[in-house]
Predicted model as a PDB file, atoms N, CA, C, CB and O in Angstrom, pLDDT in the B-factor column:
MODEL        1                                                                  
ATOM      1  N   UNK A   1    -108.709  16.737  31.697  1.00 61.00           N  
ATOM      2  CA  UNK A   1    -108.443  15.826  30.599  1.00 61.00           C  
ATOM      3  C   UNK A   1    -109.579  15.858  29.577  1.00 61.00           C  
ATOM      4  CB  UNK A   1    -108.240  14.405  31.126  1.00 61.00           C  
ATOM      5  O   UNK A   1    -109.323  15.903  28.374  1.00 61.00           O  
ATOM      6  N   UNK A   2    -110.828  15.835  30.040  1.00 82.00           N  
ATOM      7  CA  UNK A   2    -111.967  15.848  29.125  1.00 82.00           C  
ATOM      8  C   UNK A   2    -112.019  17.132  28.304  1.00 82.00           C  
ATOM      9  CB  UNK A   2    -113.264  15.677  29.901  1.00 82.00           C  
ATOM     10  O   UNK A   2    -112.432  17.119  27.144  1.00 82.00           O  
ATOM     11  N   UNK A   3    -111.593  18.255  28.920  1.00 87.00           N  
ATOM     12  CA  UNK A   3    -111.615  19.522  28.196  1.00 87.00           C  
ATOM     13  C   UNK A   3    -110.629  19.506  27.047  1.00 87.00           C  
ATOM     14  CB  UNK A   3    -111.304  20.681  29.133  1.00 87.00           C  
ATOM     15  O   UNK A   3    -110.934  19.999  25.961  1.00 87.00           O  
ATOM     16  N   UNK A   4    -109.456  18.947  27.271  1.00 84.00           N  
ATOM     17  CA  UNK A   4    -108.464  18.911  26.195  1.00 84.00           C  
ATOM     18  C   UNK A   4    -108.916  17.984  25.069  1.00 84.00           C  
ATOM     19  CB  UNK A   4    -107.100  18.457  26.739  1.00 84.00           C  
ATOM     20  O   UNK A   4    -108.671  18.268  23.896  1.00 84.00           O  
ATOM     21  N   UNK A   5    -109.566  16.890  25.414  1.00 82.00           N  
ATOM     22  CA  UNK A   5    -110.096  15.981  24.390  1.00 82.00           C  
ATOM     23  C   UNK A   5    -111.185  16.689  23.589  1.00 82.00           C  
ATOM     24  CB  UNK A   5    -110.654  14.679  25.036  1.00 82.00           C  
ATOM     25  O   UNK A   5    -111.242  16.555  22.367  1.00 82.00           O  
ATOM     26  N   UNK A   6    -112.034  17.427  24.259  1.00 83.00           N  
ATOM     27  CA  UNK A   6    -113.100  18.166  23.578  1.00 83.00           C  
ATOM     28  C   UNK A   6    -112.508  19.233  22.661  1.00 83.00           C  
ATOM     29  CB  UNK A   6    -114.056  18.812  24.605  1.00 83.00           C  
ATOM     30  O   UNK A   6    -112.996  19.435  21.550  1.00 83.00           O  
ATOM     31  N   UNK A   7    -111.475  19.907  23.113  1.00 82.00           N  
ATOM     32  CA  UNK A   7    -110.829  20.930  22.281  1.00 82.00           C  
ATOM     33  C   UNK A   7    -110.215  20.313  21.028  1.00 82.00           C  
ATOM     34  CB  UNK A   7    -109.749  21.671  23.084  1.00 82.00           C  
ATOM     35  O   UNK A   7    -110.343  20.857  19.931  1.00 82.00           O  
ATOM     36  N   UNK A   8    -109.551  19.178  21.200  1.00 82.00           N  
ATOM     37  CA  UNK A   8    -108.951  18.495  20.048  1.00 82.00           C  
ATOM     38  C   UNK A   8    -110.048  18.029  19.090  1.00 82.00           C  
ATOM     39  CB  UNK A   8    -108.085  17.288  20.512  1.00 82.00           C  
ATOM     40  O   UNK A   8    -109.918  18.180  17.876  1.00 82.00           O  
ATOM     41  N   UNK A   9    -111.122  17.467  19.632  1.00 81.00           N  
ATOM     42  CA  UNK A   9    -112.229  16.996  18.794  1.00 81.00           C  
ATOM     43  C   UNK A   9    -112.855  18.160  18.026  1.00 81.00           C  
ATOM     44  CB  UNK A   9    -113.299  16.290  19.656  1.00 81.00           C  
ATOM     45  O   UNK A   9    -113.167  18.027  16.842  1.00 81.00           O  
ATOM     46  N   UNK A  10    -113.037  19.297  18.693  1.00 84.00           N  
ATOM     47  CA  UNK A  10    -113.583  20.468  18.006  1.00 84.00           C  
ATOM     48  C   UNK A  10    -112.644  20.948  16.918  1.00 84.00           C  
ATOM     49  CB  UNK A  10    -113.849  21.596  18.997  1.00 84.00           C  
ATOM     50  O   UNK A  10    -113.087  21.349  15.842  1.00 84.00           O  
ATOM     51  N   UNK A  11    -111.345  20.909  17.195  1.00 84.00           N  
ATOM     52  CA  UNK A  11    -110.367  21.304  16.187  1.00 84.00           C  
ATOM     53  C   UNK A  11    -110.393  20.393  14.973  1.00 84.00           C  
ATOM     54  CB  UNK A  11    -108.982  21.314  16.783  1.00 84.00           C  
ATOM     55  O   UNK A  11    -110.325  20.860  13.836  1.00 84.00           O  
ATOM     56  N   UNK A  12    -110.492  19.100  15.213  1.00 79.00           N  
ATOM     57  CA  UNK A  12    -110.557  18.135  14.113  1.00 79.00           C  
ATOM     58  C   UNK A  12    -111.821  18.358  13.292  1.00 79.00           C  
ATOM     59  CB  UNK A  12    -110.515  16.686  14.652  1.00 79.00           C  
ATOM     60  O   UNK A  12    -111.769  18.333  12.062  1.00 79.00           O  
ATOM     61  N   UNK A  13    -112.950  18.574  13.952  1.00 82.00           N  
ATOM     62  CA  UNK A  13    -114.200  18.838  13.218  1.00 82.00           C  
ATOM     63  C   UNK A  13    -114.096  20.112  12.389  1.00 82.00           C  
ATOM     64  CB  UNK A  13    -115.384  18.946  14.194  1.00 82.00           C  
ATOM     65  O   UNK A  13    -114.583  20.170  11.260  1.00 82.00           O  
ATOM     66  N   UNK A  14    -113.458  21.130  12.958  1.00 78.00           N  
ATOM     67  CA  UNK A  14    -113.276  22.381  12.223  1.00 78.00           C  
ATOM     68  C   UNK A  14    -112.426  22.196  10.979  1.00 78.00           C  
ATOM     69  CB  UNK A  14    -112.646  23.424  13.119  1.00 78.00           C  
ATOM     70  O   UNK A  14    -112.742  22.729   9.916  1.00 78.00           O  
ATOM     71  N   UNK A  15    -111.351  21.441  11.116  1.00 76.00           N  
ATOM     72  CA  UNK A  15    -110.483  21.162   9.959  1.00 76.00           C  
ATOM     73  C   UNK A  15    -111.258  20.366   8.911  1.00 76.00           C  
ATOM     74  CB  UNK A  15    -109.204  20.382  10.397  1.00 76.00           C  
ATOM     75  O   UNK A  15    -111.141  20.637   7.716  1.00 76.00           O  
ATOM     76  N   UNK A  16    -112.037  19.397   9.346  1.00 70.00           N  
ATOM     77  CA  UNK A  16    -112.830  18.594   8.409  1.00 70.00           C  
ATOM     78  C   UNK A  16    -113.847  19.462   7.674  1.00 70.00           C  
ATOM     79  CB  UNK A  16    -113.548  17.453   9.151  1.00 70.00           C  
ATOM     80  O   UNK A  16    -114.037  19.301   6.468  1.00 70.00           O  
ATOM     81  N   UNK A  17    -114.505  20.384   8.386  1.00 74.00           N  
ATOM     82  CA  UNK A  17    -115.464  21.292   7.733  1.00 74.00           C  
ATOM     83  C   UNK A  17    -114.759  22.185   6.724  1.00 74.00           C  
ATOM     84  CB  UNK A  17    -116.195  22.157   8.780  1.00 74.00           C  
ATOM     85  O   UNK A  17    -115.267  22.412   5.626  1.00 74.00           O  
ATOM     86  N   UNK A  18    -113.586  22.691   7.097  1.00 74.00           N  
ATOM     87  CA  UNK A  18    -112.817  23.549   6.199  1.00 74.00           C  
ATOM     88  C   UNK A  18    -112.424  22.792   4.929  1.00 74.00           C  
ATOM     89  CB  UNK A  18    -111.563  24.084   6.911  1.00 74.00           C  
ATOM     90  O   UNK A  18    -112.618  23.288   3.819  1.00 74.00           O  
ATOM     91  N   UNK A  19    -111.878  21.609   5.097  1.00 71.00           N  
ATOM     92  CA  UNK A  19    -111.466  20.826   3.927  1.00 71.00           C  
ATOM     93  C   UNK A  19    -112.667  20.449   3.062  1.00 71.00           C  
ATOM     94  CB  UNK A  19    -110.721  19.558   4.369  1.00 71.00           C  
ATOM     95  O   UNK A  19    -112.578  20.472   1.834  1.00 71.00           O  
ATOM     96  N   UNK A  20    -113.779  20.106   3.688  1.00 63.00           N  
ATOM     97  CA  UNK A  20    -114.990  19.810   2.933  1.00 63.00           C  
ATOM     98  C   UNK A  20    -115.454  21.019   2.137  1.00 63.00           C  
ATOM     99  CB  UNK A  20    -116.096  19.345   3.867  1.00 63.00           C  
ATOM    100  O   UNK A  20    -115.912  20.885   1.002  1.00 63.00           O  
ATOM    101  N   UNK A  21    -115.336  22.194   2.731  1.00 65.00           N  
ATOM    102  CA  UNK A  21    -115.715  23.426   2.043  1.00 65.00           C  
ATOM    103  C   UNK A  21    -114.805  23.694   0.854  1.00 65.00           C  
ATOM    104  CB  UNK A  21    -115.677  24.608   3.009  1.00 65.00           C  
ATOM    105  O   UNK A  21    -115.271  24.066  -0.223  1.00 65.00           O  
ATOM    106  N   UNK A  22    -113.510  23.504   1.052  1.00 68.00           N  
ATOM    107  CA  UNK A  22    -112.547  23.721  -0.030  1.00 68.00           C  
ATOM    108  C   UNK A  22    -112.810  22.753  -1.173  1.00 68.00           C  
ATOM    109  CB  UNK A  22    -111.104  23.561   0.484  1.00 68.00           C  
ATOM    110  O   UNK A  22    -112.688  23.121  -2.342  1.00 68.00           O  
ATOM    111  N   UNK A  23    -113.168  21.522  -0.844  1.00 64.00           N  
ATOM    112  CA  UNK A  23    -113.405  20.499  -1.862  1.00 64.00           C  
ATOM    113  C   UNK A  23    -114.796  20.624  -2.500  1.00 64.00           C  
ATOM    114  CB  UNK A  23    -113.242  19.114  -1.249  1.00 64.00           C  
ATOM    115  O   UNK A  23    -115.078  19.954  -3.494  1.00 64.00           O  
ATOM    116  N   UNK A  24    -115.657  21.466  -1.945  1.00 68.00           N  
ATOM    117  CA  UNK A  24    -116.984  21.676  -2.515  1.00 68.00           C  
ATOM    118  C   UNK A  24    -118.047  20.736  -1.980  1.00 68.00           C  
ATOM    119  CB  UNK A  24    -116.917  21.536  -3.986  1.00 68.00           C  
ATOM    120  O   UNK A  24    -119.143  20.666  -2.536  1.00 68.00           O  
ATOM    121  N   UNK A  25    -117.749  20.022  -0.926  1.00 73.00           N  
ATOM    122  CA  UNK A  25    -118.701  19.065  -0.373  1.00 73.00           C  
ATOM    123  C   UNK A  25    -119.947  19.737   0.184  1.00 73.00           C  
ATOM    124  CB  UNK A  25    -118.041  18.249   0.708  1.00 73.00           C  
ATOM    125  O   UNK A  25    -120.999  19.107   0.286  1.00 73.00           O  
ATOM    126  N   UNK A  26    -119.836  21.009   0.546  1.00 86.00           N  
ATOM    127  CA  UNK A  26    -120.979  21.722   1.121  1.00 86.00           C  
ATOM    128  C   UNK A  26    -121.749  22.525   0.067  1.00 86.00           C  
ATOM    129  CB  UNK A  26    -120.505  22.653   2.231  1.00 86.00           C  
ATOM    130  O   UNK A  26    -122.576  23.369   0.412  1.00 86.00           O  
ATOM    131  N   UNK A  27    -121.482  22.267  -1.192  1.00 90.00           N  
ATOM    132  CA  UNK A  27    -122.104  23.048  -2.271  1.00 90.00           C  
ATOM    133  C   UNK A  27    -123.621  22.913  -2.277  1.00 90.00           C  
ATOM    134  CB  UNK A  27    -121.550  22.612  -3.620  1.00 90.00           C  
ATOM    135  O   UNK A  27    -124.325  23.895  -2.514  1.00 90.00           O  
ATOM    136  N   UNK A  28    -124.136  21.711  -2.020  1.00 91.00           N  
ATOM    137  CA  UNK A  28    -125.588  21.529  -2.050  1.00 91.00           C  
ATOM    138  C   UNK A  28    -126.262  22.291  -0.918  1.00 91.00           C  
ATOM    139  CB  UNK A  28    -125.943  20.043  -1.964  1.00 91.00           C  
ATOM    140  O   UNK A  28    -127.302  22.915  -1.129  1.00 91.00           O  
ATOM    141  N   UNK A  29    -125.688  22.250   0.276  1.00 91.00           N  
ATOM    142  CA  UNK A  29    -126.302  22.986   1.387  1.00 91.00           C  
ATOM    143  C   UNK A  29    -126.247  24.491   1.134  1.00 91.00           C  
ATOM    144  CB  UNK A  29    -125.597  22.646   2.718  1.00 91.00           C  
ATOM    145  O   UNK A  29    -127.182  25.209   1.488  1.00 91.00           O  
ATOM    146  N   UNK A  30    -125.170  24.973   0.529  1.00 92.00           N  
ATOM    147  CA  UNK A  30    -125.092  26.391   0.164  1.00 92.00           C  
ATOM    148  C   UNK A  30    -126.144  26.731  -0.893  1.00 92.00           C  
ATOM    149  CB  UNK A  30    -123.677  26.741  -0.357  1.00 92.00           C  
ATOM    150  O   UNK A  30    -126.758  27.797  -0.848  1.00 92.00           O  
ATOM    151  N   UNK A  31    -126.345  25.818  -1.842  1.00 92.00           N  
ATOM    152  CA  UNK A  31    -127.373  26.019  -2.869  1.00 92.00           C  
ATOM    153  C   UNK A  31    -128.748  26.129  -2.219  1.00 92.00           C  
ATOM    154  CB  UNK A  31    -127.356  24.860  -3.900  1.00 92.00           C  
ATOM    155  O   UNK A  31    -129.530  27.010  -2.576  1.00 92.00           O  
ATOM    156  N   UNK A  32    -129.052  25.245  -1.268  1.00 93.00           N  
ATOM    157  CA  UNK A  32    -130.355  25.291  -0.593  1.00 93.00           C  
ATOM    158  C   UNK A  32    -130.552  26.603   0.166  1.00 93.00           C  
ATOM    159  CB  UNK A  32    -130.493  24.109   0.370  1.00 93.00           C  
ATOM    160  O   UNK A  32    -131.638  27.182   0.141  1.00 93.00           O  
ATOM    161  N   UNK A  33    -129.496  27.069   0.841  1.00 93.00           N  
ATOM    162  CA  UNK A  33    -129.575  28.345   1.558  1.00 93.00           C  
ATOM    163  C   UNK A  33    -129.816  29.491   0.580  1.00 93.00           C  
ATOM    164  CB  UNK A  33    -128.284  28.596   2.366  1.00 93.00           C  
ATOM    165  O   UNK A  33    -130.639  30.370   0.836  1.00 93.00           O  
ATOM    166  N   UNK A  34    -129.104  29.477  -0.527  1.00 93.00           N  
ATOM    167  CA  UNK A  34    -129.247  30.512  -1.547  1.00 93.00           C  
ATOM    168  C   UNK A  34    -130.658  30.483  -2.149  1.00 93.00           C  
ATOM    169  CB  UNK A  34    -128.186  30.328  -2.655  1.00 93.00           C  
ATOM    170  O   UNK A  34    -131.278  31.529  -2.341  1.00 93.00           O  
ATOM    171  N   UNK A  35    -131.151  29.293  -2.440  1.00 94.00           N  
ATOM    172  CA  UNK A  35    -132.491  29.125  -3.017  1.00 94.00           C  
ATOM    173  C   UNK A  35    -133.553  29.683  -2.078  1.00 94.00           C  
ATOM    174  CB  UNK A  35    -132.773  27.638  -3.314  1.00 94.00           C  
ATOM    175  O   UNK A  35    -134.475  30.376  -2.510  1.00 94.00           O  
ATOM    176  N   UNK A  36    -133.417  29.378  -0.799  1.00 93.00           N  
ATOM    177  CA  UNK A  36    -134.387  29.862   0.194  1.00 93.00           C  
ATOM    178  C   UNK A  36    -134.274  31.372   0.382  1.00 93.00           C  
ATOM    179  CB  UNK A  36    -134.179  29.149   1.542  1.00 93.00           C  
ATOM    180  O   UNK A  36    -135.289  32.054   0.521  1.00 93.00           O  
ATOM    181  N   UNK A  37    -133.060  31.897   0.387  1.00 94.00           N  
ATOM    182  CA  UNK A  37    -132.860  33.331   0.613  1.00 94.00           C  
ATOM    183  C   UNK A  37    -133.445  34.168  -0.521  1.00 94.00           C  
ATOM    184  CB  UNK A  37    -131.373  33.637   0.767  1.00 94.00           C  
ATOM    185  O   UNK A  37    -133.930  35.275  -0.286  1.00 94.00           O  
ATOM    186  N   UNK A  38    -133.404  33.651  -1.743  1.00 92.00           N  
ATOM    187  CA  UNK A  38    -133.931  34.404  -2.873  1.00 92.00           C  
ATOM    188  C   UNK A  38    -135.437  34.255  -3.034  1.00 92.00           C  
ATOM    189  CB  UNK A  38    -133.247  33.969  -4.135  1.00 92.00           C  
ATOM    190  O   UNK A  38    -136.051  34.970  -3.827  1.00 92.00           O  
ATOM    191  N   UNK A  39    -136.035  33.334  -2.290  1.00 89.00           N  
ATOM    192  CA  UNK A  39    -137.481  33.175  -2.315  1.00 89.00           C  
ATOM    193  C   UNK A  39    -138.025  32.625  -3.619  1.00 89.00           C  
ATOM    194  CB  UNK A  39    -138.122  34.473  -2.037  1.00 89.00           C  
ATOM    195  O   UNK A  39    -139.074  33.071  -4.085  1.00 89.00           O  
ATOM    196  N   UNK A  40    -137.339  31.671  -4.212  1.00 87.00           N  
ATOM    197  CA  UNK A  40    -137.823  31.060  -5.455  1.00 87.00           C  
ATOM    198  C   UNK A  40    -139.179  30.402  -5.219  1.00 87.00           C  
ATOM    199  CB  UNK A  40    -136.806  30.021  -5.991  1.00 87.00           C  
ATOM    200  O   UNK A  40    -139.428  29.833  -4.157  1.00 87.00           O  
ATOM    201  N   UNK A  41    -140.043  30.485  -6.214  1.00 88.00           N  
ATOM    202  CA  UNK A  41    -141.375  29.903  -6.096  1.00 88.00           C  
ATOM    203  C   UNK A  41    -141.325  28.386  -6.233  1.00 88.00           C  
ATOM    204  CB  UNK A  41    -142.310  30.495  -7.148  1.00 88.00           C  
ATOM    205  O   UNK A  41    -142.055  27.676  -5.543  1.00 88.00           O  
ATOM    206  N   UNK A  42    -140.471  27.889  -7.117  1.00 92.00           N  
ATOM    207  CA  UNK A  42    -140.392  26.450  -7.347  1.00 92.00           C  
ATOM    208  C   UNK A  42    -139.571  25.742  -6.280  1.00 92.00           C  
ATOM    209  CB  UNK A  42    -139.802  26.175  -8.710  1.00 92.00           C  
ATOM    210  O   UNK A  42    -138.840  26.354  -5.501  1.00 92.00           O  
ATOM    211  N   UNK A  43    -139.725  24.440  -6.283  1.00 95.00           N  
ATOM    212  CA  UNK A  43    -138.959  23.619  -5.341  1.00 95.00           C  
ATOM    213  C   UNK A  43    -137.494  23.562  -5.777  1.00 95.00           C  
ATOM    214  CB  UNK A  43    -139.556  22.185  -5.246  1.00 95.00           C  
ATOM    215  O   UNK A  43    -137.203  23.609  -6.972  1.00 95.00           O  
ATOM    216  N   UNK A  44    -136.584  23.463  -4.831  1.00 95.00           N  
ATOM    217  CA  UNK A  44    -135.172  23.344  -5.199  1.00 95.00           C  
ATOM    218  C   UNK A  44    -134.896  21.990  -5.846  1.00 95.00           C  
ATOM    219  CB  UNK A  44    -134.274  23.534  -3.963  1.00 95.00           C  
ATOM    220  O   UNK A  44    -135.684  21.052  -5.720  1.00 95.00           O  
ATOM    221  N   UNK A  45    -133.779  21.907  -6.532  1.00 94.00           N  
ATOM    222  CA  UNK A  45    -133.369  20.638  -7.117  1.00 94.00           C  
ATOM    223  C   UNK A  45    -133.106  19.629  -6.002  1.00 94.00           C  
ATOM    224  CB  UNK A  45    -132.109  20.818  -8.005  1.00 94.00           C  
ATOM    225  O   UNK A  45    -132.727  19.998  -4.890  1.00 94.00           O  
ATOM    226  N   UNK A  46    -133.311  18.363  -6.312  1.00 95.00           N  
ATOM    227  CA  UNK A  46    -132.909  17.342  -5.358  1.00 95.00           C  
ATOM    228  C   UNK A  46    -131.382  17.318  -5.325  1.00 95.00           C  
ATOM    229  CB  UNK A  46    -133.499  15.935  -5.737  1.00 95.00           C  
ATOM    230  O   UNK A  46    -130.735  17.882  -6.208  1.00 95.00           O  
ATOM    231  N   UNK A  47    -130.814  16.681  -4.334  1.00 93.00           N  
ATOM    232  CA  UNK A  47    -129.353  16.635  -4.260  1.00 93.00           C  
ATOM    233  C   UNK A  47    -128.772  15.939  -5.490  1.00 93.00           C  
ATOM    234  CB  UNK A  47    -128.900  15.913  -2.976  1.00 93.00           C  
ATOM    235  O   UNK A  47    -127.746  16.367  -6.017  1.00 93.00           O  
ATOM    236  N   UNK A  48    -129.407  14.894  -5.939  1.00 95.00           N  
ATOM    237  CA  UNK A  48    -128.943  14.176  -7.135  1.00 95.00           C  
ATOM    238  C   UNK A  48    -129.010  15.071  -8.373  1.00 95.00           C  
ATOM    239  CB  UNK A  48    -129.785  12.901  -7.360  1.00 95.00           C  
ATOM    240  O   UNK A  48    -128.068  15.118  -9.163  1.00 95.00           O  
ATOM    241  N   UNK A  49    -130.130  15.782  -8.535  1.00 96.00           N  
ATOM    242  CA  UNK A  49    -130.263  16.706  -9.670  1.00 96.00           C  
ATOM    243  C   UNK A  49    -129.221  17.817  -9.595  1.00 96.00           C  
ATOM    244  CB  UNK A  49    -131.677  17.314  -9.708  1.00 96.00           C  
ATOM    245  O   UNK A  49    -128.644  18.199 -10.613  1.00 96.00           O  
ATOM    246  N   UNK A  50    -128.980  18.333  -8.398  1.00 93.00           N  
ATOM    247  CA  UNK A  50    -128.003  19.404  -8.225  1.00 93.00           C  
ATOM    248  C   UNK A  50    -126.620  18.967  -8.689  1.00 93.00           C  
ATOM    249  CB  UNK A  50    -127.951  19.844  -6.765  1.00 93.00           C  
ATOM    250  O   UNK A  50    -125.976  19.667  -9.470  1.00 93.00           O  
ATOM    251  N   UNK A  51    -126.155  17.799  -8.206  1.00 92.00           N  
ATOM    252  CA  UNK A  51    -124.813  17.344  -8.566  1.00 92.00           C  
ATOM    253  C   UNK A  51    -124.721  17.005 -10.050  1.00 92.00           C  
ATOM    254  CB  UNK A  51    -124.423  16.128  -7.727  1.00 92.00           C  
ATOM    255  O   UNK A  51    -123.678  17.236 -10.663  1.00 92.00           O  
ATOM    256  N   UNK A  52    -125.791  16.459 -10.648  1.00 95.00           N  
ATOM    257  CA  UNK A  52    -125.777  16.158 -12.080  1.00 95.00           C  
ATOM    258  C   UNK A  52    -125.670  17.462 -12.870  1.00 95.00           C  
ATOM    259  CB  UNK A  52    -127.052  15.366 -12.496  1.00 95.00           C  
ATOM    260  O   UNK A  52    -124.888  17.546 -13.817  1.00 95.00           O  
ATOM    261  N   UNK A  53    -126.446  18.478 -12.492  1.00 94.00           N  
ATOM    262  CA  UNK A  53    -126.411  19.767 -13.170  1.00 94.00           C  
ATOM    263  C   UNK A  53    -125.043  20.418 -13.021  1.00 94.00           C  
ATOM    264  CB  UNK A  53    -127.500  20.691 -12.620  1.00 94.00           C  
ATOM    265  O   UNK A  53    -124.505  20.967 -13.983  1.00 94.00           O  
ATOM    266  N   UNK A  54    -124.486  20.358 -11.830  1.00 91.00           N  
ATOM    267  CA  UNK A  54    -123.173  20.965 -11.593  1.00 91.00           C  
ATOM    268  C   UNK A  54    -122.095  20.290 -12.450  1.00 91.00           C  
ATOM    269  CB  UNK A  54    -122.799  20.870 -10.097  1.00 91.00           C  
ATOM    270  O   UNK A  54    -121.260  20.959 -13.059  1.00 91.00           O  
ATOM    271  N   UNK A  55    -122.129  18.973 -12.485  1.00 90.00           N  
ATOM    272  CA  UNK A  55    -121.156  18.234 -13.297  1.00 90.00           C  
ATOM    273  C   UNK A  55    -121.328  18.544 -14.775  1.00 90.00           C  
ATOM    274  CB  UNK A  55    -121.293  16.727 -13.062  1.00 90.00           C  
ATOM    275  O   UNK A  55    -120.343  18.744 -15.486  1.00 90.00           O  
ATOM    276  N   UNK A  56    -122.563  18.586 -15.238  1.00 92.00           N  
ATOM    277  CA  UNK A  56    -122.823  18.898 -16.649  1.00 92.00           C  
ATOM    278  C   UNK A  56    -122.321  20.297 -16.999  1.00 92.00           C  
ATOM    279  CB  UNK A  56    -124.330  18.785 -16.956  1.00 92.00           C  
ATOM    280  O   UNK A  56    -121.723  20.493 -18.057  1.00 92.00           O  
ATOM    281  N   UNK A  57    -122.559  21.277 -16.113  1.00 90.00           N  
ATOM    282  CA  UNK A  57    -122.089  22.637 -16.379  1.00 90.00           C  
ATOM    283  C   UNK A  57    -120.566  22.704 -16.408  1.00 90.00           C  
ATOM    284  CB  UNK A  57    -122.633  23.601 -15.325  1.00 90.00           C  
ATOM    285  O   UNK A  57    -119.995  23.416 -17.235  1.00 90.00           O  
ATOM    286  N   UNK A  58    -119.913  21.981 -15.527  1.00 85.00           N  
ATOM    287  CA  UNK A  58    -118.449  21.968 -15.520  1.00 85.00           C  
ATOM    288  C   UNK A  58    -117.897  21.301 -16.776  1.00 85.00           C  
ATOM    289  CB  UNK A  58    -117.928  21.247 -14.271  1.00 85.00           C  
ATOM    290  O   UNK A  58    -116.857  21.710 -17.292  1.00 85.00           O  
ATOM    291  N   UNK A  59    -118.588  20.278 -17.270  1.00 87.00           N  
ATOM    292  CA  UNK A  59    -118.127  19.585 -18.478  1.00 87.00           C  
ATOM    293  C   UNK A  59    -118.298  20.452 -19.730  1.00 87.00           C  
ATOM    294  CB  UNK A  59    -118.889  18.265 -18.651  1.00 87.00           C  
ATOM    295  O   UNK A  59    -117.458  20.414 -20.629  1.00 87.00           O  
ATOM    296  N   UNK A  60    -119.373  21.224 -19.791  1.00 89.00           N  
ATOM    297  CA  UNK A  60    -119.609  22.045 -20.967  1.00 89.00           C  
ATOM    298  C   UNK A  60    -118.847  23.376 -20.931  1.00 89.00           C  
ATOM    299  CB  UNK A  60    -121.084  22.307 -21.109  1.00 89.00           C  
ATOM    300  O   UNK A  60    -118.630  24.006 -21.966  1.00 89.00           O  
ATOM    301  N   UNK A  61    -118.449  23.792 -19.732  1.00 84.00           N  
ATOM    302  CA  UNK A  61    -117.730  25.049 -19.581  1.00 84.00           C  
ATOM    303  C   UNK A  61    -116.519  24.833 -18.669  1.00 84.00           C  
ATOM    304  CB  UNK A  61    -118.664  26.155 -19.010  1.00 84.00           C  
ATOM    305  O   UNK A  61    -116.495  25.325 -17.541  1.00 84.00           O  
ATOM    306  N   UNK A  62    -115.506  24.091 -19.161  1.00 79.00           N  
ATOM    307  CA  UNK A  62    -114.368  23.796 -18.278  1.00 79.00           C  
ATOM    308  C   UNK A  62    -113.583  25.062 -17.926  1.00 79.00           C  
ATOM    309  CB  UNK A  62    -113.435  22.772 -18.941  1.00 79.00           C  
ATOM    310  O   UNK A  62    -113.291  25.897 -18.782  1.00 79.00           O  
ATOM    311  N   UNK A  63    -113.264  25.168 -16.682  1.00 75.00           N  
ATOM    312  CA  UNK A  63    -112.446  26.266 -16.193  1.00 75.00           C  
ATOM    313  C   UNK A  63    -111.309  25.660 -15.393  1.00 75.00           C  
ATOM    314  CB  UNK A  63    -113.280  27.274 -15.331  1.00 75.00           C  
ATOM    315  O   UNK A  63    -111.324  24.468 -15.087  1.00 75.00           O  
ATOM    316  N   UNK A  64    -110.336  26.471 -15.058  1.00 68.00           N  
ATOM    317  CA  UNK A  64    -109.190  25.966 -14.320  1.00 68.00           C  
ATOM    318  C   UNK A  64    -109.610  25.308 -13.022  1.00 68.00           C  
ATOM    319  CB  UNK A  64    -108.213  27.084 -14.040  1.00 68.00           C  
ATOM    320  O   UNK A  64    -110.214  25.948 -12.160  1.00 68.00           O  
ATOM    321  N   UNK A  65    -109.300  24.061 -12.885  1.00 61.00           N  
ATOM    322  CA  UNK A  65    -109.506  23.353 -11.636  1.00 61.00           C  
ATOM    323  C   UNK A  65    -108.431  22.280 -11.551  1.00 61.00           C  
ATOM    324  CB  UNK A  65    -110.949  22.739 -11.546  1.00 61.00           C  
ATOM    325  O   UNK A  65    -107.826  21.908 -12.557  1.00 61.00           O  
ATOM    326  N   UNK A  66    -108.210  21.809 -10.388  1.00 62.00           N  
ATOM    327  CA  UNK A  66    -107.067  20.924 -10.159  1.00 62.00           C  
ATOM    328  C   UNK A  66    -107.201  19.578 -10.849  1.00 62.00           C  
ATOM    329  CB  UNK A  66    -106.881  20.706  -8.689  1.00 62.00           C  
ATOM    330  O   UNK A  66    -106.191  19.017 -11.276  1.00 62.00           O  
ATOM    331  N   UNK A  67    -108.411  19.037 -10.978  1.00 57.00           N  
ATOM    332  CA  UNK A  67    -108.550  17.670 -11.492  1.00 57.00           C  
ATOM    333  C   UNK A  67    -109.499  17.593 -12.682  1.00 57.00           C  
ATOM    334  CB  UNK A  67    -109.040  16.747 -10.391  1.00 57.00           C  
ATOM    335  O   UNK A  67    -109.720  16.512 -13.227  1.00 57.00           O  
TER     336      UNK A  67                                                      
ENDMDL                                                                          
END                                                                             
């Protein structure tokens, strides 16, 4: 019984991660990974700065998106 509950819980977490990825919720963590991989000398943007910059770029350069 515990194994089936664990399997269902893992499945639900996987679906949640997938939907979060599709919606862009993981964009900041991807940005941090990218920033570290490229070896930038400066500090990365804070999460607040990142989302403000992303929103500003989307507003000035609108592209096809659902909403």
